[in-house]
C-alpha positions in Angstrom: 127.8 147.9 87.0 125.4 145.4 85.5 122.5 146.7 83.4 119.0 146.2 84.7 117.6 145.0 81.4 114.0 145.6 82.0 114.5 149.3 82.8 114.8 152.0 80.2 118.5 152.8 79.8 120.3 155.8 78.5 124.0 156.4 78.0 125.8 159.3 79.5 124.7 161.5 82.3 121.3 163.2 81.8 122.9 166.4 83.2 124.9 166.8 80.0 121.7 167.4 78.0 121.3 171.1 77.3 118.4 173.1 75.8 120.2 173.4 72.5 120.1 169.6 72.2 116.4 169.3 73.1 115.4 168.6 69.5 117.8 165.6 69.3 116.9 164.2 72.7 114.0 161.9 71.5 116.1 160.5 68.7 119.1 160.0 71.0 116.9 158.2 73.5 115.5 155.9 70.9 118.9 155.0 69.7 120.0 154.4 73.3 117.0 152.2 74.1 117.6 150.0 71.0 121.4 149.8 71.8 121.1 149.3 75.5 121.1 145.5 75.1 124.4 145.7 73.4 126.0 147.9 76.0 125.4 146.3 79.3 128.6 147.4 80.9 128.9 151.2 80.1 130.2 152.8 83.2 128.0 155.9 83.0 124.8 154.0 82.2 121.8 154.8 84.4 118.6 152.9 84.9 115.6 155.1 84.3 112.7 154.2 86.7 109.6 152.9 84.9 105.9 152.7 85.9 106.3 149.1 87.0 109.2 149.8 89.3 107.7 152.9 90.8 104.5 151.0 91.5 106.4 148.3 93.2 108.1 150.8 95.5 105.0 152.8 96.2 102.2 150.4 96.6 101.8 149.4 100.3 102.4 145.8 101.2 99.3 143.7 101.0 97.2 143.6 104.2 97.7 140.4 106.2 95.7 137.5 104.8 95.1 136.3 108.3 93.3 138.7 110.6 94.0 138.9 114.4 92.7 136.2 116.7 91.2 137.8 119.8 90.1 135.8 122.8 86.3 135.9 122.1 85.2 132.3 122.9 84.4 131.4 126.5 86.8 129.1 128.3 85.4 125.6 128.8 84.1 125.0 132.3 86.3 122.9 134.6 85.1 119.3 134.9 82.9 118.8 137.9 85.0 117.1 140.6 83.9 113.7 141.7 82.4 113.2 145.1 85.0 113.1 147.8 85.0 109.4 148.3 87.1 108.3 151.2 90.1 106.1 150.3 89.6 102.5 150.9 86.1 101.4 151.8 84.1 98.6 150.1 85.6 97.3 146.9 84.1 95.5 143.9 86.0 93.3 141.5 85.2 94.5 138.0 84.1 92.1 135.4 83.1 94.7 132.8 82.5 98.4 132.4 79.5 99.6 130.4 79.4 103.1 128.8 76.1 105.0 128.3 75.4 108.4 126.7 78.5 108.3 124.4 78.1 109.1 120.8 81.3 111.0 119.9 83.4 107.9 120.9 82.3 104.3 120.6 82.4 102.1 123.7 85.3 100.2 122.0 87.3 103.4 121.8 86.7 104.1 125.5 87.5 100.6 126.8 91.3 101.0 126.7 91.0 103.8 129.3 89.6 101.4 131.8 90.9 98.0 130.7 93.7 97.8 133.3 91.1 97.8 136.2 89.1 94.9 134.8 89.5 91.9 137.1 90.9 94.1 139.9 89.2 95.2 143.2 88.0 98.8 142.9 86.7 101.3 145.4 84.4 104.1 144.6 87.4 106.5 144.5 89.0 104.1 141.9 85.8 104.1 139.8 85.6 107.9 139.8 89.2 108.1 138.7 88.3 106.0 135.7 85.4 108.3 134.9 87.8 111.3 135.1 90.0 109.6 132.4 87.0 109.4 130.1 86.2 113.1 130.8 89.8 114.1 130.0 89.6 112.2 126.7 86.5 114.1 125.7 88.0 117.5 126.8 91.3 116.9 125.0 89.3 116.1 121.8 87.5 119.5 122.1 84.2 118.5 123.7 84.4 121.3 126.1 81.3 120.5 128.2 81.6 116.7 128.4 81.6 115.0 131.8 81.7 111.3 132.7 80.2 110.2 136.0 79.6 107.0 138.0 75.9 107.0 138.8 74.3 105.3 141.7 73.9 101.7 140.8 74.0 98.1 141.9 77.5 96.7 141.3 77.1 93.3 142.9 77.4 91.6 139.5 80.8 93.3 138.9 79.5 95.3 136.0 79.8 99.1 136.4 78.2 101.8 134.4 80.0 105.0 133.5 77.6 107.6 132.2 78.8 110.2 129.7 77.1 113.6 129.5 78.6 114.9 126.2 77.4 118.5 126.8 74.8 119.1 124.2 74.2 122.6 123.0 70.8 123.9 124.1 69.7 127.3 122.7 71.8 129.9 120.9 70.6 133.4 122.0 71.9 136.6 120.4 72.1 139.9 122.3 72.9 142.4 119.5 73.4 146.1 120.4 71.0 148.2 118.2 74.1 150.3 117.2 76.0 147.4 115.8 76.5 148.0 112.1 76.1 144.4 110.9 72.7 143.0 110.1 71.5 140.2 112.5 71.0 137.9 109.5 74.7 138.1 108.7 75.6 137.2 112.3 73.1 134.3 112.5 74.3 132.9 109.2 77.9 132.5 110.6 76.6 131.1 113.8 74.5 128.5 112.0 77.3 126.0 112.4 76.4 125.7 116.1 73.7 123.0 116.1 71.4 122.7 119.1 71.1 119.2 120.4 74.6 118.2 119.3 77.7 118.1 121.6 79.4 121.5 121.7 82.9 121.3 120.3 85.5 124.0 121.2 86.9 124.0 117.7 83.4 124.8 116.2 82.7 127.5 118.8 86.1 129.1 118.5 85.8 129.2 114.7 82.4 130.8 114.8 83.4 133.4 117.3 86.6 134.3 115.4 84.7 134.6 112.1 82.3 137.0 113.8 85.2 139.0 115.1 86.5 139.3 111.5 83.4 141.3 110.6 84.4 145.0 110.6 82.6 147.2 113.1 81.6 144.7 115.8 83.1 143.1 118.9 81.6 139.7 119.7 81.7 137.8 123.0 80.2 134.6 124.1 79.0 133.2 127.5 77.6 129.9 128.6 74.8 129.2 131.0 72.8 126.0 132.0 70.2 125.0 129.5 66.6 124.2 130.2 66.9 120.5 129.4 69.1 118.3 131.5 72.6 117.9 130.3 72.4 120.9 127.9 74.1 124.3 127.9 72.9 127.5 126.3 75.2 129.9 124.4 74.7 133.7 124.6 76.4 135.6 121.8 76.8 139.3 122.7 77.5 141.7 119.8 78.8 145.2 120.7 79.5 148.0 118.2 82.9 149.4 117.3 83.7 152.5 115.4 82.2 152.8 112.0 85.5 154.1 110.6 89.3 153.9 111.0 91.6 156.6 109.8 95.4 157.2 109.9 98.0 159.7 108.5 101.6 158.7 107.9 104.8 160.2 106.7 108.1 158.5 105.8 111.3 158.8 103.8 110.9 155.4 102.0 110.6 156.9 98.5 113.3 157.2 95.8 115.1 160.4 95.0 113.7 160.5 91.5 110.0 160.6 92.5 110.2 162.0 96.0 112.0 160.6 98.9 109.7 162.0 101.5 106.1 160.8 101.3 102.8 161.5 103.1 99.7 159.4 103.0 96.3 158.8 104.5 94.5 155.5 105.0 90.8 155.3 105.7 88.3 152.5 106.2 84.5 152.6 106.6 83.4 149.5 108.5 80.2 147.8 107.3 78.9 150.6 105.1 76.1 148.4 103.8 75.7 146.5 107.2 76.9 143.3 105.5 80.2 142.9 107.4 81.8 144.7 104.4 84.5 147.3 104.4 85.4 150.2 102.0 89.1 151.2 102.1 90.9 154.2 100.6 94.6 155.0 100.4 96.3 158.2 99.1 100.0 158.9 99.0 102.0 161.8 97.7 105.7 162.2 97.1 107.7 165.3 97.9 108.2 167.7 95.0 105.0 166.6 93.3 106.8 163.7 91.5 104.4 161.0 92.8 100.7 160.5 93.5 99.1 157.2 94.3 95.6 156.3 95.2 93.8 153.0 95.9 90.1 152.3 96.5 89.0 148.8 97.6 85.8 147.1 98.7 85.3 143.7 100.4 82.4 141.8 101.7 81.6 138.3 103.2 80.3 135.6 100.9 78.2 133.0 102.8 78.7 132.1 106.4 82.0 130.3 106.4 84.3 133.3 106.4 84.8 133.6 102.7 85.4 137.2 101.5 85.4 138.6 98.0 87.0 141.9 97.2 87.8 144.3 94.3 90.2 147.2 94.2 91.4 149.9 91.8 94.6 151.8 92.1 96.2 154.6 90.1 99.8 155.8 90.1 101.2 158.9 88.4 104.9 159.8 88.5 107.3 162.3 87.1 111.0 161.9 87.4 113.2 164.5 88.9 116.7 164.9 90.3 119.2 163.0 88.1 116.5 162.4 85.5 114.9 165.9 85.4 116.1 166.7 81.9 114.6 163.6 80.4 111.0 164.7 80.5 110.1 161.3 81.9 106.8 160.5 83.4 104.2 157.8 83.4 101.2 156.2 85.1 100.0 152.8 86.2 96.4 151.6 86.5 95.7 148.4 88.5 92.5 146.5 88.9 92.3 143.4 91.1 89.8 140.8 92.3 90.4 138.6 95.4 88.8 135.7 97.1 90.0 134.5 100.5 88.7 131.6 102.7 89.7 130.4 106.1 90.6 126.7 105.9 91.5 126.7 109.6 90.4 129.5 111.9 91.5 129.2 115.6 93.3 131.1 118.3 96.5 128.9 118.1 96.7 128.4 114.4 95.2 129.6 111.1 95.4 128.6 107.5 93.9 130.8 104.8 93.6 130.2 101.1 93.6 133.0 98.5 93.0 133.4 94.8 93.2 136.7 92.9 93.2 138.2 89.4 95.1 141.4 88.6 95.3 143.6 85.5 98.1 146.2 85.2 98.2 148.9 82.6 101.7 150.5 82.7 102.5 153.6 80.5 105.9 155.4 80.4 106.6 158.6 78.5 110.1 159.5 77.7 110.7 162.7 75.7 107.4 162.3 73.9 107.6 158.6 73.3 104.8 156.4 74.7 106.1 153.1 76.0 103.1 151.1 77.1 102.6 147.5 78.4 100.0 145.4 80.0 100.3 142.6 82.6 97.5 140.3 83.6 98.0 137.6 86.2 96.3 134.9 88.3 97.6 134.3 91.8 96.9 131.4 94.1 98.3 131.1 97.6 98.2 129.9 101.2 99.0 131.7 104.4 99.7 130.0 107.7 100.3 131.1 111.3 100.8 129.3 114.6 101.3 130.3 118.2 103.0 127.8 120.4 105.1 127.3 123.5 108.1 126.0 121.8 111.4 127.2 123.3 109.7 129.6 125.6 106.8 130.4 123.3 106.6 132.2 120.0 104.8 132.9 116.7 105.5 131.3 113.3 104.1 132.5 110.0 104.5 131.3 106.4 103.0 132.0 103.0 103.4 130.7 99.5 101.8 132.3 96.4 102.1 131.3 92.7 101.6 133.9 90.0 100.8 132.9 86.4 100.7 135.9 84.1 101.2 137.4 80.7 103.1 140.5 79.6 102.1 142.4 76.5 104.3 145.1 75.1 102.4 147.9 73.2 105.5 149.7 71.9 107.8 148.7 69.0 110.7 150.2 70.9 110.0 147.9 73.9 109.6 144.9 71.6 112.9 145.6 69.9 114.8 145.8 73.2 113.0 142.7 74.5 114.3 140.5 71.7 117.2 139.5 73.9 115.5 139.7 77.2 112.4 137.8 76.0 110.2 138.9 78.9 107.1 139.3 76.8 104.5 136.5 76.9 103.6 134.1 79.6 105.5 134.0 82.9 105.4 132.4 86.3 106.9 133.3 89.6 106.5 132.0 93.2 106.7 134.1 96.3 107.2 132.9 99.8 107.7 134.2 103.3 108.7 132.3 106.5 109.2 134.0 109.9 109.6 133.1 113.5 109.4 135.4 116.6 110.5 133.6 119.7 110.6 134.7 123.3 114.0 134.6 125.0 113.2 136.3 128.3 110.4 138.3 129.6 111.6 141.4 127.6 113.7 140.0 124.9 112.7 138.3 121.6 114.5 136.9 118.7 113.0 137.3 115.2 114.1 135.6 112.0 112.4 136.0 108.6 113.1 135.2 105.0 111.2 136.2 101.9 111.9 135.4 98.3 110.9 134.8 94.8 111.5 132.2 92.2 110.8 132.8 88.5 110.7 130.7 85.3 112.0 133.5 83.0 113.1 137.1 82.8 110.5 139.4 84.3 109.2 142.9 83.8 110.2 145.5 86.4 106.7 145.3 87.9 107.2 141.7 88.7 110.7 141.8 90.1 111.6 142.2 93.8 114.1 144.6 95.4 116.8 143.5 97.7 117.2 146.9 99.3 114.8 149.1 101.2 113.0 149.4 104.6 111.4 146.0 104.3 114.6 144.3 102.9 118.3 145.2 103.4 117.9 148.4 105.3 121.3 149.8 104.5 120.3 150.3 100.8 117.8 152.4 98.9 114.3 151.0 98.1 115.1 150.6 94.4 118.5 148.9 94.9 119.1 145.5 93.2 115.8 144.6 91.6 116.0 141.0 90.6 114.0 138.2 89.0 114.9 135.7 91.6 116.1 136.7 95.1 115.8 136.2 98.8 116.1 138.5 101.8 116.8 137.3 105.3 116.4 139.4 108.4 117.7 138.6 111.9 116.6 140.8 114.8 117.2 140.9 118.5 114.3 142.9 120.1 114.2 144.3 123.6 111.2 145.8 125.2 112.6 148.8 127.1 109.2 150.0 128.1 105.7 148.8 127.3 105.5 151.3 124.5 109.2 151.3 123.4 111.2 148.5 121.9 114.8 148.5 120.6 116.4 146.1 118.1 119.7 145.2 116.6 119.5 143.6 113.2 121.4 142.0 110.4 120.0 141.9 106.8 121.2 139.7 103.9 119.8 139.8 100.4 121.0 137.8 97.4 119.6 137.1 93.9 119.9 137.0 90.2 119.2 140.1 88.2 118.0 138.2 85.2 116.6 134.7 85.4 118.1 133.9 82.0 121.0 136.2 81.3 122.3 136.8 77.8 125.9 136.6 76.7 127.7 139.8 77.5 125.4 140.7 80.4 128.3 140.6 82.8 127.9 139.7 86.5 124.3 138.5 87.0 124.5 137.5 90.7 124.2 140.2 93.4 124.5 140.2 97.2 123.7 142.9 99.7 124.3 142.8 103.5 123.8 145.4 106.2 123.4 145.8 109.9 122.1 148.4 112.3 119.8 149.5 115.0 116.1 150.1 115.1 113.4 151.4 117.4 109.7 151.4 117.7 107.6 153.7 119.8 103.8 153.4 120.3 103.0 156.6 122.1 99.9 158.1 123.6 97.2 159.6 121.4 97.6 157.1 118.6 101.2 158.0 117.5 103.6 155.3 116.3 107.2 155.9 115.2 109.4 153.3 113.5 113.0 153.9 112.7 116.1 152.1 111.5 119.7 153.2 111.1 121.8 150.8 109.0 125.4 150.4 107.7 126.5 148.6 104.6 128.5 145.4 104.9 128.9 145.1 101.1 129.9 147.8 98.5 127.9 150.9 97.9 124.8 150.7 95.8 124.1 152.3 92.4 120.3 152.8 92.3 120.1 155.9 94.5 122.2 158.3 96.5 124.6 156.4 98.7 124.3 157.1 102.4 126.2 155.7 105.3 124.5 155.1 107.6 121.1 155.0 106.0 118.2 156.2 108.1 114.6 155.1 107.5 111.8 156.8 109.5 108.0 156.3 109.5 105.6 158.2 111.6 101.9 157.2 111.8 99.0 158.9 113.6 95.9 156.7 114.2 92.6 158.5 114.8 
């Protein structure tokens, strides 16, 4: 099999090591590490997991950049119907139409709507139909309260006035529950985009209400009522409290055999602990057999009133290898510090676009028979995330993201530097990660999902920056650590059926392909790899906050080498939300 050149590699099976050879083990491993680059095709070679690889398998996927988009903005009122003018009746031949009250659109922009009736005889019903065209133009442009009318007037000259009431915002009144955990000043700062006296635009109102709903711990709703001044509408923003905390417990078998296949974890969040619309998150996960412990603490708060959020997080991973690697006395740790800044470029119910920039520092330390093999990775990431809900082909949901990583790898061990002479992963690197997915309705109970994720790189990468083609979020017929590659892509096709409101079934086909090393060296052997699998899955969202997700998959390509081969392979995750 090909050697994964950024993993620590030993020759022979670790089970052949006996206590009488313990004194020689450190020297043997040093020789093996330095010679690994020259022996890429040894049949008995085994890749020893490192801190970067274990961190990649253990750290949960990042939370969605785009939060949910609840229906919190009021629907625009229907246009007032024109007076029921009887068909026929007196008619006037139009010589011109004059618009009044219009500021959002100039009279020149409105004239094409009515030009065809100039020089024609028009009844009152015809004139009101022209006014309705103007109303529709305003409404389609987002002016949710606009109304065009034909006022009482003398039309003997052939000149007719159409008056436009653009629907100016009157007052903005807040009704904030005393138990709401967010300070009124934070809420009012976000709502400051709503300008009294200006036409109320649905896009502005929708953005404000969704930004309010993004604040942890509150549930906003809005209502409209007639304003005191003629032609104005007042907005009432009601803020209700939600729970101050969220908590869940989960268990799965998504880990690797060497650090603990079965894992349990807890996830907690305190909503608005400082009443700023902030959140404090904590995550702890343990592997079976004590081979893995992971913890993460993160804090995030809004910055300004436009939805920008800034966050910081620290995570720590400790691992100890067992099973096939138990005799190697292999262990390690990873410390990660990160800063993030996100901003909603577009925030709406039907589509969203978020920008994100982040800085990350990773300290990775591996210990192998008393040897310290340390490295440090720092990186800057910049990305965009987009989603859209539409009615295309029966209706569906599309999402996409693109993130560029620019980083630097520093090796602190002479042993690592020696084996990196051929790999040349040390120094500056770049890689680009993307996702594209589409969920489309086929019938009332059946949906089709297609998603593809991948990574491009400019050079050979450290194990912490690679991606895996196997696992519960990739090709589900293989182990989570199977086929770690510098460049790769994973496609998932799923047919989903809602058996019951709380139960859905799926049939799926997964395909992953990639290049183990971006720039392979002579003698590396086969560098391209492809994995395929198919299977069945189920999701159950039961009563009392339980959720169960399972998949059972069969290989469509040869067996893997990274972990115990299982046919079929079963992944299970059980979560309890409190």
